C-alpha positions as CSV (number, residue, x, y, z in Angstrom):
1,M,60.5,-52.0,-171.1
2,R,60.0,-50.7,-167.6
3,R,57.3,-48.3,-168.9
4,T,55.2,-51.2,-170.3
5,F,55.6,-53.2,-167.1
6,Y,54.4,-50.2,-165.1
7,C,51.4,-49.7,-167.4
8,K,50.4,-53.3,-167.1
9,N,50.6,-53.2,-163.3
10,S,48.7,-50.0,-163.0
11,V,45.9,-51.4,-165.2
12,A,45.8,-54.5,-163.0
13,F,45.8,-52.4,-159.9
14,V,42.9,-50.2,-161.1
15,F,41.0,-53.3,-162.2
16,S,41.6,-54.9,-158.7
17,V,40.4,-51.7,-156.9
18,V,37.2,-51.5,-159.0
19,F,36.6,-55.2,-158.5
20,F,36.9,-55.1,-154.7
21,C,34.8,-51.9,-154.5
22,C,32.0,-53.7,-156.5
23,I,32.2,-56.7,-154.2
24,L,32.1,-54.4,-151.1
25,V,29.0,-52.5,-152.4
26,L,27.3,-55.9,-153.1
27,I,28.0,-57.2,-149.6
28,I,26.8,-53.9,-147.9
29,S,23.7,-54.0,-150.0
30,M,22.9,-57.5,-149.0
31,L,23.4,-56.8,-145.4
32,R,20.9,-53.9,-145.5
33,V,18.1,-56.1,-146.9
34,P,15.5,-56.8,-144.1
35,D,15.1,-60.3,-142.8
36,V,12.0,-62.1,-144.1
37,D,10.0,-64.2,-141.7
38,T,8.2,-67.0,-143.5
39,G,6.4,-68.2,-140.3
40,N,3.9,-70.9,-141.3
41,G,4.8,-70.6,-145.0
42,A,1.6,-68.8,-145.9
43,M,3.3,-65.4,-146.6
44,S,6.4,-63.4,-146.0
45,I,6.2,-60.3,-143.8
46,Y,8.8,-57.9,-142.4
47,D,10.0,-58.3,-138.9
48,D,8.5,-55.8,-136.3
49,T,12.1,-54.7,-135.5
50,S,12.2,-52.7,-138.7
51,L,10.1,-50.0,-137.0
52,K,11.8,-47.5,-134.7
53,S,9.6,-45.8,-132.1
54,S,10.1,-42.7,-130.0
55,G,7.2,-43.7,-127.7
56,N,6.0,-46.8,-125.9
57,D,6.9,-49.4,-128.5
58,K,4.3,-52.1,-128.8
59,S,4.4,-54.7,-131.6
60,V,2.7,-53.6,-134.8
61,G,1.9,-57.3,-135.5
62,S,1.6,-59.2,-138.7
63,F,-1.6,-57.5,-140.0
64,G,-0.1,-54.1,-139.2
65,N,3.0,-54.9,-141.1
66,M,0.8,-56.1,-144.0
67,M,-0.8,-52.6,-144.0
68,I,2.5,-50.8,-143.8
69,D,4.1,-52.9,-146.6
70,M,1.3,-51.7,-148.9
71,L,2.6,-48.2,-148.8
72,P,5.9,-47.0,-150.3
73,E,8.5,-46.1,-147.7
74,D,9.9,-43.2,-149.7
75,L,6.6,-41.2,-149.7
76,A,5.2,-39.3,-146.7
77,F,2.2,-41.1,-145.2
78,T,0.8,-41.5,-141.7
79,V,-0.9,-44.8,-140.8
80,F,-3.2,-45.4,-137.8
81,V,-2.6,-49.2,-137.6
82,P,-5.0,-51.2,-135.4
83,S,-3.2,-53.3,-132.8
84,E,-3.1,-57.1,-133.2
85,T,-5.8,-57.3,-130.4
86,A,-8.0,-54.8,-132.3
87,F,-7.7,-56.8,-135.5
88,E,-8.9,-59.9,-133.7
89,R,-11.6,-58.2,-131.6
90,D,-13.1,-55.9,-134.2
91,L,-12.4,-57.7,-137.5
92,R,-12.1,-61.3,-136.3
93,L,-8.7,-61.7,-137.9
94,S,-6.2,-63.9,-136.1
95,A,-2.7,-64.7,-137.3
96,N,-3.3,-68.4,-136.8
97,N,-6.3,-68.6,-139.1
98,S,-6.3,-65.6,-141.4
99,L,-2.8,-66.0,-142.9
100,V,-3.3,-69.5,-144.2
101,E,-3.2,-70.1,-147.9
102,E,-7.0,-70.5,-148.3
103,K,-7.8,-67.2,-146.5
104,I,-4.9,-64.9,-147.4
105,N,-6.6,-63.2,-150.4
106,D,-9.7,-62.4,-148.2
107,T,-7.3,-61.1,-145.5
108,Y,-5.6,-58.8,-148.0
109,V,-8.9,-57.4,-149.1
110,V,-9.9,-56.5,-145.5
111,I,-6.4,-55.1,-144.7
112,S,-6.3,-52.9,-147.8
113,R,-9.8,-51.6,-147.0
114,V,-8.7,-50.8,-143.5
115,L,-5.6,-49.1,-144.9
116,G,-7.8,-46.8,-147.0
117,F,-9.6,-45.6,-143.9
118,S,-6.5,-45.4,-141.8
119,A,-3.8,-43.7,-143.8
120,I,-3.3,-40.0,-144.7
121,P,-0.9,-38.8,-147.4
122,R,1.2,-36.6,-145.1
123,V,3.4,-36.8,-142.0
124,L,1.5,-36.3,-138.8
125,D,3.4,-37.0,-135.6
126,T,2.0,-36.4,-132.1
127,A,3.8,-33.1,-131.7
128,M,1.7,-31.6,-134.6
129,V,-1.6,-32.4,-132.9
130,P,-2.9,-29.8,-130.4
131,I,-3.5,-31.0,-126.8
132,G,-6.8,-30.5,-125.0
133,G,-9.4,-31.9,-127.3
134,E,-9.0,-29.5,-130.2
135,E,-9.6,-31.6,-133.3
136,V,-7.8,-31.4,-136.6
137,S,-9.4,-33.2,-139.6
138,Y,-7.7,-34.9,-142.5
139,D,-9.1,-37.0,-145.4
140,S,-7.8,-40.6,-145.5
141,L,-6.7,-42.3,-148.8
142,S,-10.3,-43.5,-149.3
143,G,-11.8,-40.0,-148.7
144,F,-13.0,-40.9,-145.2
145,E,-12.7,-38.0,-142.8
146,L,-10.4,-38.5,-139.8
147,F,-10.7,-36.3,-136.7
148,V,-7.4,-36.3,-134.8
149,S,-7.0,-34.9,-131.4
150,K,-5.3,-35.5,-128.0
151,D,-7.2,-36.0,-124.8
152,A,-6.4,-34.3,-121.5
153,G,-3.7,-36.9,-120.8
154,G,-2.0,-36.3,-124.2
155,V,-3.1,-39.6,-125.7
156,L,-3.6,-39.4,-129.5
157,V,-7.3,-40.1,-130.4
158,V,-8.6,-40.6,-134.0
159,N,-12.3,-40.8,-134.6
160,G,-12.8,-41.9,-130.9
161,V,-10.1,-44.6,-131.1
162,K,-7.2,-44.1,-128.6
163,S,-3.6,-44.8,-129.5
164,E,-1.4,-47.5,-127.8
165,S,1.9,-46.5,-129.3
166,V,2.9,-43.5,-131.4
167,D,5.5,-41.9,-133.7
168,M,7.1,-45.1,-135.1
169,K,9.0,-44.5,-138.3
170,R,9.7,-46.7,-141.3
171,G,11.3,-44.6,-144.1
172,K,9.1,-41.5,-144.4
173,L,6.1,-43.3,-143.0
174,V,4.8,-42.4,-139.5
175,V,3.0,-45.2,-137.8
176,H,0.6,-45.0,-134.8
177,V,-0.7,-48.2,-133.2
178,M,-4.4,-47.8,-132.2
179,D,-6.6,-49.7,-129.8
180,G,-9.3,-50.2,-132.4
181,V,-10.1,-50.1,-136.1
182,I,-10.9,-46.9,-137.9
183,M,-13.6,-47.5,-140.5
184,D,-16.8,-46.1,-141.9
185,A,-20.3,-47.3,-140.8
186,E,-20.9,-49.4,-143.9
187,F,-17.7,-51.4,-143.5
188,E,-18.3,-51.7,-139.7
189,Q,-21.7,-53.2,-140.4
190,S,-20.2,-55.7,-142.8
191,V,-17.7,-57.0,-140.2
192,E,-20.1,-57.0,-137.2
193,P,-20.4,-60.4,-135.6
194,D,-23.6,-62.4,-136.4
195,L,-25.6,-62.4,-133.2
196,D,-28.0,-65.0,-134.5
197,G,-25.3,-67.6,-134.4
198,D,-25.2,-70.7,-132.2
199,D,-22.8,-69.2,-129.6
């Protein structure tokens, strides 16, 4: 009789341990999911705090996060993300207007096009770039050639656009925030402001 009682208790004990382990794994998994900011309800984007920087950390911004979220975090990419100011100045995208429901599809088209010019399928942190103006070239995802160098002050420069913040990480991605938008001449002409307007 004691043997049956012991077997019943050991089965119950094993079941209890497995049950509590599953609950613990579920709770830990839920705690590791990033917070989602719904802002004005137009779309959900990751919070800027999900990036870790070894340099001067400036905000990647909502458009930068849209670009980064288009790439898988488990593959090695380097992205030269325009700053929020550069998006507004060079592409006329503002978080207040461009993320509303009527314009979100157009915004995604522009952001994905910029991503094609600004991402390379490899890790490239600033330590890998020679200092003193020596350029290294890489093909972006769209085949656009990027010329990467450091100026005399050690600032990362890509196709003439200087960096604001460098070497931020998200998974295997390396993110550099740039003070301008990297794009080819054709795309640049398509987004130039209309000078014939009534300004």
